PATOR-379521 format. One record per residue: residue number from 0; residue in one letter; x, y, z of N, C-alpha, C, O in turn. Coordinates in nm, 4 decimals. Each point is the difference from the previous one (the first is absolute). Last residue first. Layout:
<nodes>
  seq  type       n.u       n.v       n.w      ca.u      ca.v      ca.w       c.u       c.v       c.w       o.u       o.v       o.w
  NUM     a         X         Y         Z         X         Y         Z         X         Y         Z         X         Y         Z
...
</nodes>
This chain:
<nodes>
  seq  type       n.u       n.v       n.w      ca.u      ca.v      ca.w       c.u       c.v       c.w       o.u       o.v       o.w
  175     d   -1.6886    7.9019    4.7314    0.1296   -0.0453   -0.0819    0.0629    0.1167   -0.0609    0.1019   -0.0132   -0.0679
  174     n   -0.5243    0.0260    0.3142    0.1253   -0.0020    0.0926    0.1219   -0.0462   -0.0794    0.1111   -0.0004    0.0530
  173     a   -0.5454    0.0131   -0.2571    0.0256    0.1362    0.0384    0.1283    0.0079    0.0805    0.0687    0.1021   -0.0022
  172     d   -0.2273   -0.5238   -0.1391    0.0404    0.0725   -0.1114    0.0443    0.1413    0.0408    0.1010    0.0511   -0.0486
  171     d   -0.3040   -0.3170    0.3722    0.1290   -0.0582   -0.0291    0.0625    0.0735   -0.1166    0.1202    0.0255    0.0056
  170     y   -0.5560    0.0911    0.1108    0.0974    0.0510    0.0991    0.1345   -0.0578   -0.0300    0.0988    0.0722    0.0134
  169     y   -0.4498   -0.2252   -0.2838    0.0106    0.1348   -0.0205    0.1134    0.0568    0.0997    0.0886    0.0728   -0.0446
  168     a   -0.2113   -0.5176    0.0956    0.0770    0.0212   -0.1290    0.0262    0.1421   -0.0186    0.1133    0.0371   -0.0304
  167     r   -0.3975   -0.1472    0.3745    0.1377   -0.0379    0.0358    0.0937    0.0192   -0.1258    0.1138    0.0460    0.0106
  166     l   -0.5755    0.0227   -0.0674    0.0652    0.1098    0.0752    0.1419   -0.0287    0.0433    0.0849    0.0887    0.0082
  165     s   -0.3337   -0.4200   -0.2483    0.0296    0.1205   -0.0872    0.0623    0.1145    0.0833    0.0890    0.0712   -0.0465
  164     r   -0.2366   -0.4471    0.2854    0.1176   -0.0466   -0.0857    0.0346    0.1217   -0.0888    0.1179    0.0331   -0.0124
  163     m   -0.5038    0.0182    0.2630    0.1223    0.0122    0.0906    0.1229   -0.0407   -0.0831    0.1060    0.0609    0.0147
  162     g   -0.5243   -0.1079   -0.2354    0.0340    0.1441    0.0327    0.1245    0.0147    0.0784    0.0836    0.0854   -0.0296
  161     r   -0.2468   -0.5239   -0.0693    0.0550    0.0669   -0.1177    0.0326    0.1383    0.0380    0.1096    0.0444   -0.0344
  160     s   -0.3075   -0.2658    0.3807    0.1237   -0.0679   -0.0292    0.0678    0.0667   -0.1219    0.1178    0.0352    0.0051
  159     l   -0.5548    0.1009    0.1148    0.0997    0.0425    0.0944    0.1406   -0.0593   -0.0288    0.1005    0.0701    0.0117
  158     l   -0.4574   -0.2147   -0.2661    0.0199    0.1425   -0.0359    0.1107    0.0593    0.0935    0.0888    0.0744   -0.0415
  157     q   -0.2438   -0.5194    0.1273    0.0817    0.0086   -0.1228    0.0337    0.1383   -0.0402    0.1099    0.0235   -0.0503
  156     r   -0.3905   -0.0834    0.4244    0.1339   -0.0535    0.0282    0.0872    0.0132   -0.1214    0.1127    0.0491    0.0072
  155     v   -0.5621    0.0432   -0.0639    0.0631    0.1106    0.0728    0.1400   -0.0377    0.0371    0.0889    0.0849   -0.0071
  154     a   -0.3574   -0.4075   -0.1967    0.0289    0.1023   -0.0939    0.0721    0.1185    0.0714    0.0890    0.0617   -0.0586
  153     e   -0.2457   -0.4079    0.3321    0.1117   -0.0438   -0.0813    0.0431    0.1047   -0.1059    0.1192    0.0211   -0.0226
  152     e   -0.5031    0.0538    0.2932    0.1216    0.0216    0.0764    0.1220   -0.0487   -0.0891    0.1045    0.0650   -0.0008
  151     t   -0.5180    0.1122   -0.2640    0.0254   -0.1066    0.0831    0.1303    0.0273    0.0787    0.0836    0.0805   -0.0410
  150     k   -0.3865    0.3234   -0.1131    0.0927   -0.0893   -0.0623    0.0033   -0.1132    0.0982   -0.0416    0.0168    0.1146
  149     d   -0.1708    0.4415   -0.0724   -0.0764   -0.0985   -0.0575    0.0856   -0.0964   -0.0831   -0.0280   -0.0209   -0.1181
  148     l    0.1747    0.3884    0.4171    0.0182    0.0036   -0.1513   -0.0827   -0.0923   -0.0744    0.0112   -0.0036   -0.1225
  147     l   -0.0279    0.0231    0.6040   -0.0130    0.1370   -0.0402    0.0089    0.0098   -0.1556   -0.0720    0.0789   -0.0612
  146     t    0.1290   -0.4992    0.2679   -0.1364    0.0463    0.0118   -0.0144    0.1429   -0.0624   -0.0915    0.0300   -0.0767
  145     a    0.5318   -0.2102    0.1007   -0.0836   -0.0750   -0.0955   -0.1434    0.0443    0.0025   -0.0591    0.0159   -0.1068
  144     v    0.3471    0.1659    0.4218    0.0302    0.0545   -0.1310   -0.0889   -0.0699   -0.1008   -0.0644    0.0635   -0.0835
  143     e    0.0468   -0.2342    0.5103   -0.0650    0.1302   -0.0053    0.0246    0.0651   -0.1270   -0.0918    0.0655   -0.0493
  142     a    0.3132   -0.4674    0.1333   -0.1493   -0.0244   -0.0096   -0.0692    0.1258   -0.0122   -0.0952    0.0067   -0.0777
  141     t    0.5522    0.0256    0.1584   -0.0218   -0.0556   -0.1306   -0.1494   -0.0211   -0.0251   -0.0517    0.0353   -0.1060
  140     t    0.1580    0.3259    0.4715    0.0387   -0.1424   -0.0225   -0.0326   -0.0374   -0.1417   -0.0787    0.0674   -0.0665
  139     l    0.1936    0.4353    0.1982   -0.1029   -0.0925   -0.0021    0.0567   -0.1363   -0.0121    0.1103   -0.0194   -0.0512
  138     g    0.1050    0.4790    0.0819    0.0141   -0.1002    0.1048   -0.1128   -0.1016    0.0016   -0.0293   -0.0555    0.1059
  137     d    0.1732    0.4551   -0.3948   -0.1220    0.0055    0.0789   -0.0025   -0.0973    0.1028   -0.0804    0.0171    0.0916
  136     l    0.4516   -0.0088   -0.3716   -0.0175    0.1455    0.0495   -0.1214    0.0048    0.0866    0.0025    0.0657    0.1041
  135     y    0.0987   -0.4906   -0.2902    0.1162    0.0488    0.0750   -0.0131    0.1465    0.0499    0.0510    0.0350    0.1064
  134     r   -0.4118   -0.2760   -0.3627    0.0645   -0.0957    0.0976    0.0988    0.0740    0.0892   -0.0125   -0.0061    0.1224
  133     a   -0.1950    0.2516   -0.4666   -0.1027   -0.0426    0.0948    0.0598   -0.0954    0.1095   -0.0333    0.0073    0.1183
  132     k    0.3068    0.1412   -0.4760   -0.0327    0.1161    0.0849   -0.0972   -0.0456    0.1095    0.0145    0.0360    0.1168
  131     v    0.1066   -0.3535   -0.4456    0.1078    0.0310    0.0852   -0.0304    0.1156    0.0950    0.0405   -0.0041    0.1162
  130     v   -0.3659   -0.1073   -0.4459    0.0130   -0.1052    0.1019    0.1183    0.0286    0.0964   -0.0166   -0.0164    0.1209
  129     e   -0.0513    0.3059   -0.4806   -0.1120    0.0080    0.0900    0.0077   -0.1023    0.1094   -0.0303    0.0278    0.1161
  128     a    0.3547   -0.0371   -0.4623    0.0221    0.1155    0.0886   -0.1155    0.0118    0.1047    0.0240    0.0291    0.1172
  127     e   -0.0576   -0.3598   -0.4546    0.1094   -0.0334    0.0992    0.0200    0.1082    0.0930    0.0186   -0.0248    0.1191
  126     a   -0.3284    0.0967   -0.4669   -0.0452   -0.1022    0.0962    0.1039   -0.0344    0.1061   -0.0304   -0.0164    0.1182
  125     s    0.1474    0.3175   -0.4725   -0.0977    0.0620    0.0929   -0.0538   -0.1012    0.1112   -0.0171    0.0325    0.1175
  124     s    0.5002   -0.1223   -0.3132   -0.1318    0.0093   -0.0628   -0.0965    0.0580    0.1037    0.0209   -0.0121    0.1207
  123     l    0.4852    0.1561   -0.0513   -0.0812   -0.1204    0.0077   -0.1332    0.0205   -0.0905   -0.0362    0.1113   -0.0381
  122     t    0.3708    0.2289    0.1143    0.0495   -0.0967   -0.0967   -0.0806   -0.1225   -0.0005    0.0132   -0.0808   -0.0919
  121     k   -0.0985    0.4383    0.3992   -0.0452    0.0308   -0.1396    0.0580   -0.0928   -0.1039   -0.0494   -0.0031   -0.1127
  120     l    0.1859   -0.0164    0.5697   -0.1287   -0.0544   -0.0153   -0.0592    0.0228   -0.1390   -0.0770   -0.0812   -0.0512
  119     a    0.4887    0.2747    0.1756    0.0183   -0.1445   -0.0182   -0.1334   -0.0565   -0.0254   -0.0114   -0.0838   -0.0894
  118     v    0.0168    0.5337    0.2004    0.0516   -0.0201   -0.1326    0.0157   -0.1502   -0.0302   -0.0275   -0.0426   -0.1122
  117     f   -0.1069    0.1477    0.5393   -0.1110    0.0246   -0.0955    0.0475   -0.0045   -0.1420   -0.0745   -0.0421   -0.0884
  116     v    0.3969   -0.0104    0.4324   -0.0969   -0.1074    0.0036   -0.1109    0.0140   -0.1054   -0.0367   -0.0936   -0.0710
  115     g    0.3494    0.4452    0.1322    0.0600   -0.1162   -0.0603   -0.0908   -0.1178   -0.0046   -0.0036   -0.0708   -0.1006
  114     s   -0.1307    0.4553    0.3281    0.0026    0.0279   -0.1407    0.0526   -0.1239   -0.0764   -0.0556   -0.0426   -0.1013
  113     v    0.0782    0.0314    0.5595   -0.1364   -0.0135   -0.0419   -0.0036    0.0165   -0.1499   -0.0592   -0.0818   -0.0704
  112     e    0.4767    0.1646    0.2666   -0.0404   -0.1435    0.0056   -0.1405   -0.0240   -0.0552   -0.0209   -0.0900   -0.0813
  111     e    0.1717    0.5357    0.1134    0.0755   -0.0708   -0.1020   -0.0347   -0.1506   -0.0005   -0.0162   -0.0612   -0.1056
  110     g   -0.1730    0.3292    0.4465   -0.0469    0.0353   -0.1328    0.0611   -0.0774   -0.1159   -0.0665   -0.0509   -0.0902
  109     l    0.2425    0.0112    0.5296   -0.1193   -0.0703   -0.0201   -0.0718    0.0275   -0.1291   -0.0556   -0.0909   -0.0616
  108     r    0.4437    0.3377    0.1647    0.0318   -0.1437   -0.0092   -0.1239   -0.0824   -0.0250   -0.0021   -0.0832   -0.0907
  107     a   -0.0643    0.5363    0.1810    0.0716   -0.0161   -0.1250    0.0289   -0.1433   -0.0306   -0.0285   -0.0496   -0.1090
  106     s   -0.1561    0.1652    0.5214   -0.0967    0.0170   -0.1017    0.0674   -0.0268   -0.1427   -0.0555   -0.0666   -0.0873
  105     e    0.3240    0.0735    0.4739   -0.0796   -0.1201   -0.0073   -0.1070    0.0061   -0.1120   -0.0318   -0.1013   -0.0623
  104     e    0.2920    0.4846    0.1380    0.0862   -0.1094   -0.0499   -0.0828   -0.1309   -0.0110    0.0071   -0.0710   -0.1003
  103     p   -0.2211    0.4488    0.2859    0.0280    0.0142   -0.1447    0.0835   -0.1157   -0.0534   -0.0277   -0.0539   -0.1071
  102     t   -0.2604   -0.0716    0.5286    0.0993    0.0966   -0.0251    0.0190    0.0102   -0.1499   -0.0340   -0.0924   -0.0739
  101     p   -0.4398   -0.0771    0.1965    0.1349   -0.0416    0.0341    0.0956    0.1284   -0.0234   -0.0395    0.1053   -0.0501
  100     a   -0.4964   -0.0823    0.1735    0.0944    0.0031   -0.1029    0.1372   -0.0296    0.0516    0.0414    0.0465    0.1062
   99     s   -0.5328   -0.0729    0.0581    0.1160   -0.0734    0.0413    0.1110    0.0070   -0.1032    0.0572   -0.1035   -0.0345
   98     d   -0.4722    0.3431   -0.0362    0.0402    0.0243    0.1336    0.1303   -0.0779    0.0417    0.0824    0.0553    0.0728
   97     a   -0.1859    0.1069   -0.5803   -0.0497   -0.1048    0.0889    0.0667    0.0238    0.1402    0.1160    0.0394    0.0125
   96     l   -0.0502    0.2027   -0.4464   -0.0473    0.0639    0.1242   -0.0439   -0.1021    0.1001   -0.0465    0.0419    0.1060
   95     a    0.1849   -0.1573   -0.5547    0.1225    0.0535    0.0768   -0.0401    0.0605    0.1361    0.0821    0.0106    0.0912
   94     w   -0.4174   -0.1559   -0.4038    0.0605   -0.1154    0.0634    0.1229    0.0439    0.0853    0.0288   -0.0578    0.1049
   93     l   -0.2480    0.3815   -0.3661   -0.0874   -0.0488    0.1070    0.0649   -0.1050    0.0785    0.0003    0.0029    0.1231
   92     a    0.2185    0.1387   -0.5119    0.0065    0.1048    0.1052   -0.0822   -0.0353    0.1165    0.0433    0.0237    0.1128
   91     d   -0.0661   -0.3017   -0.4940    0.1308   -0.0142    0.0665    0.0161    0.1052    0.1126    0.0577   -0.0306    0.1044
   90     d   -0.4545    0.0403   -0.3742    0.0045   -0.1182    0.0955    0.1366   -0.0076    0.0701    0.0068   -0.0280    0.1197
   89     n   -0.2811    0.4440   -0.3362    0.1422   -0.0599   -0.0137    0.0107   -0.1082    0.1097    0.0247    0.0277    0.1174
   88     v   -0.4756    0.2124   -0.3798    0.0639   -0.0469    0.1304    0.1299   -0.0678   -0.0319    0.0061   -0.0894   -0.0845
   87     d   -0.3280    0.2512   -0.2437    0.0741    0.1133    0.0537    0.0761   -0.0422    0.1303    0.0773    0.0787    0.0546
   86     p   -0.3898   -0.3279   -0.3806    0.1411   -0.0201   -0.0092    0.0793    0.1074    0.0682    0.1211    0.0040   -0.0215
   85     t   -0.6195   -0.2240    0.1439    0.0478    0.1111   -0.0841    0.1668   -0.0081    0.0024    0.0563   -0.0361    0.1033
   84     r   -0.4373   -0.3846   -0.0205    0.1012    0.0855    0.0493    0.0349    0.1124   -0.1003   -0.0009   -0.0229   -0.1210
   83     r   -0.2935   -0.3717    0.0931   -0.0632    0.1261    0.0347    0.1003    0.1104    0.0194   -0.0327    0.1185   -0.0074
   82     r    0.1785   -0.5618   -0.0826   -0.0838    0.0356   -0.1127   -0.0604    0.1382    0.0237   -0.0121    0.0779   -0.0946
   81     f    0.2564   -0.2876    0.4309    0.0875    0.0490   -0.0993   -0.0749    0.0392   -0.1237    0.0501    0.0828   -0.0762
   80     h   -0.2957   -0.2781    0.4351    0.0654    0.1200    0.0391    0.0850    0.0681   -0.1103   -0.0103    0.1203   -0.0238
   79     d   -0.1757   -0.5438   -0.0356   -0.1084    0.1045   -0.0120    0.0632    0.1334    0.0388   -0.0248    0.1024   -0.0636
   78     i    0.2977   -0.4749    0.1119   -0.0222    0.0236   -0.1373   -0.1050    0.1083   -0.0183    0.0129    0.0822   -0.0907
   77     i    0.0565   -0.2372    0.5248    0.1226    0.0757   -0.0539   -0.0188    0.0411   -0.1472    0.0271    0.1136   -0.0389
   76     k   -0.3540   -0.3926    0.2307   -0.0126    0.1358    0.0525    0.1180    0.0866   -0.0423   -0.0159    0.1181   -0.0309
   75     n    0.0321   -0.5739   -0.0840   -0.1119    0.0721   -0.0757   -0.0149    0.1401    0.0448   -0.0161    0.0908   -0.0816
   74     r    0.3152   -0.3600    0.3285    0.0504    0.0222   -0.1316   -0.1054    0.0744   -0.0978    0.0351    0.0873   -0.0794
   73     a   -0.1670   -0.2345    0.5113    0.0824    0.1194    0.0116    0.0676    0.0341   -0.1331    0.0193    0.1177   -0.0304
   72     v   -0.2977   -0.5008    0.0607   -0.0787    0.1182    0.0175    0.0895    0.1226    0.0050   -0.0342    0.1040   -0.0563
   71     t    0.2510   -0.5158    0.0313   -0.0784    0.0281   -0.1246   -0.0766    0.1263    0.0097    0.0020    0.0829   -0.0910
   70     h    0.2242   -0.2398    0.4760    0.0993    0.0562   -0.1027   -0.0785    0.0341   -0.1327    0.0248    0.1018   -0.0646
   69     l   -0.2668   -0.3141    0.4095    0.0241    0.1389    0.0367    0.0980    0.0641   -0.1047   -0.0148    0.1156   -0.0395
   68     y   -0.0751   -0.5798   -0.0086   -0.1214    0.0870   -0.0276    0.0197    0.1456    0.0293   -0.0445    0.0865   -0.0755
   67     p    0.3952   -0.3867    0.1834   -0.0184    0.0063   -0.1411   -0.1286    0.0854   -0.0398    0.0021    0.0815   -0.0922
   66     l    0.0698   -0.1604    0.5674    0.0897    0.0929   -0.0628   -0.0007    0.0071   -0.1470    0.0123    0.1118   -0.0500
   65     p   -0.2665   -0.3815    0.3912   -0.0630    0.1048   -0.0739    0.0986    0.0914   -0.0787   -0.0404    0.0889   -0.0750
   64     s    0.0589   -0.6306    0.2281    0.0544    0.1310    0.0183   -0.0722    0.1036   -0.0898   -0.0207   -0.0176   -0.1201
   63     g   -0.2729   -0.4109    0.2219    0.1447    0.0179   -0.0211    0.0461    0.1403    0.0290   -0.0755    0.0778    0.0584
   62     s   -0.4331   -0.2041   -0.2354    0.0867   -0.0439    0.1135    0.1454    0.0358   -0.0415    0.0290    0.0451   -0.1108
   61     g   -0.4584    0.2409   -0.0610    0.0211   -0.1454    0.0037    0.0876   -0.0337    0.1194   -0.0109    0.0591    0.1074
   60     f   -0.3367    0.3761   -0.1589    0.1428   -0.0410   -0.0212    0.0110   -0.1554    0.0249   -0.0684   -0.0570    0.0850
   59     t   -0.3288    0.3418   -0.0359    0.0104   -0.0880   -0.1187    0.1434   -0.0443   -0.0197    0.0291   -0.0744   -0.0937
   58     k   -0.1470    0.3670    0.4536   -0.0988   -0.1100    0.0090    0.0168   -0.0968   -0.1254   -0.0330   -0.1182    0.0098
   57     l    0.2957    0.5203    0.0227    0.0421   -0.0910    0.0960   -0.0971   -0.1297    0.0038    0.0451   -0.1133    0.0168
   56     h   -0.0330    0.5528   -0.2739   -0.0087   -0.1322   -0.0648    0.0328   -0.1144    0.0945    0.0083   -0.1147   -0.0438
   55     q    0.0116    0.5693    0.1774   -0.1231   -0.0055   -0.0703   -0.0232   -0.1360   -0.0658   -0.1140   -0.0396   -0.0238
   54     v    0.5198    0.1337    0.2455   -0.1085   -0.0061    0.0926   -0.1310   -0.0188   -0.0740   -0.0823   -0.0821    0.0403
   53     f    0.4571    0.1531   -0.3074    0.0043   -0.1303    0.0698   -0.1117   -0.0174    0.0950   -0.0641   -0.1051    0.0006
   52     v    0.1242    0.5224   -0.1987   -0.0648   -0.0955   -0.1011    0.0037   -0.1399    0.0678   -0.0972   -0.0749   -0.0096
   51     v    0.3056    0.3980    0.2607   -0.1473    0.0360   -0.0090   -0.0654   -0.0943   -0.0986   -0.1113   -0.0466    0.0246
   50     f    0.5814    0.0323    0.0028   -0.0634   -0.0642    0.1152   -0.1511    0.0239    0.0055   -0.0750   -0.0880    0.0423
   49     t    0.3192    0.3119   -0.3718    0.0024   -0.1482   -0.0247   -0.0621   -0.0765    0.1075   -0.0744   -0.0950   -0.0244
   48     e    0.1440    0.5638    0.0752   -0.1114   -0.0308   -0.1037   -0.0159   -0.1434   -0.0233   -0.1112   -0.0514   -0.0123
   47     q    0.4740    0.1875    0.2722   -0.1191    0.0120    0.0797   -0.1206   -0.0310   -0.0925   -0.0920   -0.0728    0.0375
   46     t    0.5096    0.0907   -0.2414   -0.0035   -0.1233    0.0953   -0.1312    0.0048    0.0732   -0.0650   -0.1035    0.0147
   45     v    0.1587    0.4707   -0.2797   -0.0340   -0.1150   -0.0841   -0.0095   -0.1266    0.0845   -0.0833   -0.0873   -0.0243
   44     d    0.2305    0.4853    0.2311   -0.1376    0.0149   -0.0405   -0.0443   -0.1295   -0.0855   -0.1099   -0.0521    0.0190
   43     e    0.5581    0.0877    0.1187   -0.0847   -0.0276    0.1164   -0.1494    0.0076   -0.0399   -0.0823   -0.0792    0.0461
   42     a    0.3940    0.1862   -0.3764    0.0074   -0.1466    0.0307   -0.0896   -0.0285    0.1145   -0.0745   -0.0980   -0.0027
   41     l    0.1346    0.5459   -0.1036   -0.0858   -0.0586   -0.0980    0.0017   -0.1545    0.0286   -0.1063   -0.0615   -0.0083
   40     e    0.3952    0.3038    0.2706   -0.1366    0.0362    0.0228   -0.0970   -0.0710   -0.0958   -0.0996   -0.0582    0.0428
   39     r    0.5709   -0.0055   -0.1102   -0.0504   -0.0569    0.1255   -0.1500    0.0259    0.0237   -0.0780   -0.0920    0.0249
   38     d    0.3376    0.0438   -0.4963   -0.0551    0.1079    0.0866   -0.0622   -0.0560    0.1262   -0.1022   -0.0684   -0.0060
   37     k    0.2657   -0.1997   -0.3721    0.1086    0.0896    0.0386   -0.0330    0.1208    0.0721    0.0817    0.0916    0.0092
   36     m   -0.3164   -0.5000   -0.2294   -0.0507    0.1335   -0.0054    0.1146    0.1071    0.0345   -0.0032    0.1138   -0.0468
   35     r    0.0584   -0.5973    0.0391   -0.0581    0.0351   -0.1209   -0.0279    0.1409   -0.0090    0.0077    0.0553   -0.1097
   34     m    0.1573   -0.2498    0.5084    0.0986   -0.0276   -0.1098   -0.0489    0.0482   -0.1377    0.0808    0.0383   -0.0847
   33     l   -0.3741   -0.0199    0.4624    0.1066    0.1047    0.0018    0.1066   -0.0209   -0.1074    0.0518    0.0956   -0.0577
   32     v   -0.3946   -0.4245    0.1204   -0.0544    0.1208   -0.0562    0.1118    0.1112   -0.0032    0.0143    0.0701   -0.1002
   31     f    0.0936   -0.4860    0.2945   -0.0329   -0.0288   -0.1288   -0.0499    0.1347   -0.0716    0.0396    0.0270   -0.1134
   30     r    0.0393   -0.0132    0.5700    0.1268   -0.0151   -0.0768   -0.0275   -0.0170   -0.1468    0.0632    0.0644   -0.0836
   29     f   -0.4401   -0.0706    0.3790    0.0529    0.1373   -0.0188    0.1291   -0.0029   -0.0763    0.0184    0.0869   -0.0852
   28     l   -0.2119   -0.5058    0.1901   -0.0730    0.0724   -0.1031    0.0539    0.1370   -0.0167    0.0163    0.0438   -0.1139
   27     p    0.1851   -0.3085    0.4455    0.0305   -0.0441   -0.1307   -0.0780    0.0635   -0.1077    0.0526    0.0203   -0.1094
   26     a   -0.1483    0.1267    0.5559    0.1420    0.0234   -0.0342    0.0310   -0.0602   -0.1419    0.0529    0.0738   -0.0831
   25     y   -0.4990   -0.1496    0.2802    0.0263    0.1363   -0.0395    0.1490    0.0225   -0.0482    0.0188    0.0634   -0.1038
   24     l   -0.2341   -0.4850    0.2711    0.0009    0.0286   -0.1405    0.0482    0.1383   -0.0329    0.0468    0.0226   -0.1116
   23     l   -0.0991   -0.2094    0.5679    0.0859   -0.0924   -0.0775    0.0178    0.0474   -0.1454    0.1061   -0.0227   -0.0581
   22     r   -0.3720    0.2856    0.3522    0.1320    0.0030    0.0389    0.0879   -0.1000   -0.0745    0.1170    0.0278   -0.0262
   21     y   -0.5831   -0.0298   -0.0525    0.0612    0.1219   -0.0411    0.1441    0.0102    0.0324    0.0787    0.0383   -0.0865
   20     l   -0.3287   -0.4047    0.2407    0.0265   -0.0066   -0.1346    0.0630    0.1250   -0.0618    0.0848   -0.0077   -0.0890
   19     a   -0.2130    0.0081    0.5385    0.1160   -0.0936   -0.0127    0.0293   -0.0134   -0.1449    0.1177   -0.0006   -0.0361
   18     d   -0.4946    0.2542    0.1441    0.1235    0.0771    0.0311    0.1225   -0.0950   -0.0144    0.1070    0.0449   -0.0412
   17     f   -0.5317   -0.2377   -0.0249    0.0327    0.0874   -0.1109    0.1278    0.0844    0.0300    0.0788    0.0288   -0.0901
   16     a   -0.2346   -0.3049    0.4284    0.0449   -0.0801   -0.1121    0.0369    0.0803   -0.1148    0.1018   -0.0245   -0.0646
   15     g   -0.3008    0.2343    0.4257    0.1306   -0.0427    0.0346    0.0593   -0.0793   -0.1102    0.1170    0.0200   -0.0327
   14     t   -0.5664    0.1105    0.0135    0.0897    0.1035   -0.0398    0.1489   -0.0291    0.0347    0.0910    0.0529   -0.0637
   13     d   -0.5348   -0.3566   -0.0508    0.1126    0.0102    0.1016    0.0971    0.1006   -0.0430    0.0812   -0.0260   -0.0888
   12     g   -0.4903   -0.1346   -0.1603    0.0028    0.1281    0.0784    0.1061    0.0132    0.1084   -0.0028    0.0943    0.0790
   11     q   -0.0883   -0.4553   -0.4170   -0.0963   -0.0082    0.1082    0.0027    0.1305    0.0811   -0.0707    0.0092    0.1004
   10     r    0.3903   -0.0637   -0.4397   -0.1360   -0.0134   -0.0695   -0.1083    0.0108    0.1046   -0.1008    0.0671   -0.0223
    9     a    0.5376   -0.1120    0.1701   -0.0210    0.1359   -0.0418   -0.1320    0.0067   -0.0651   -0.0708    0.0986    0.0204
    8     r    0.2228   -0.5206    0.1015   -0.0378    0.0719    0.1201   -0.0339    0.1481   -0.0414   -0.0934    0.0579    0.0555
    7     q    0.2511   -0.3296   -0.3964   -0.1291   -0.0578    0.0432   -0.0471    0.0799    0.1236   -0.1179    0.0347    0.0086
    6     i    0.5482    0.0553   -0.1597   -0.1011    0.0491   -0.1035   -0.1430   -0.0405    0.0460   -0.0941    0.0792   -0.0044
    5     l    0.4603   -0.2473    0.2518   -0.0138    0.1438    0.0176   -0.1057    0.0549   -0.0938   -0.0805    0.0832    0.0418
    4     v    0.1970   -0.5247   -0.1009   -0.0646    0.0104    0.1358   -0.0258    0.1492    0.0228   -0.1105    0.0363    0.0404
    3     d    0.3588   -0.1506   -0.4255   -0.1362   -0.0387   -0.0092   -0.0900    0.0186    0.1162   -0.1182    0.0331   -0.0097
    2     y    0.6028    0.0625    0.0033   -0.0907    0.0900   -0.0707   -0.1510   -0.0309    0.0020   -0.0885    0.0816    0.0256
    1     e    0.4222   -0.2649    0.3645   -0.0171   -0.0308   -0.1416   -0.1014    0.1121   -0.0570   -0.0943    0.0412    0.0675
    0     m    0.4265    0.0340    0.3566   -0.1279   -0.0604   -0.0276   -0.0197    0.0012   -0.1566    0.0462    0.0888   -0.0717
</nodes>
């Protein structure tokens, strides 16, 4: 079912429509938050707080996919969290305690791959890195990335193209 129809029904008090919106949007929003927070419980809290804001602003929400709006709200909540945060928490230790922890070998391999990706992303301009992360790590469409970053779709496609070209060159150089 289309977002606009679900949002309109949710505005009219249809809890089933809001439940459907929640089910459609929770997983991609949670992934977006978890990738940035690295703490499952905090990511769940921020995701829920983001949905609360969404409900509060449902009557004024426009049309189309709410994901760019939700990502913007979540990103602001994440920034607020890190500004308030005390530095005594070891994020790496908390992340290691996640319920679905892979085997040590898988963790080591995955850690190396993820580290390699983030090192490679650091070689991009901040705009290219942000677009590549939103498109490929967060799974947003080009149109959603454009809305999220307040850019045209063409600008996003160009940034993606340049970013992916730079990443290919980085990996080609690393494998030589």
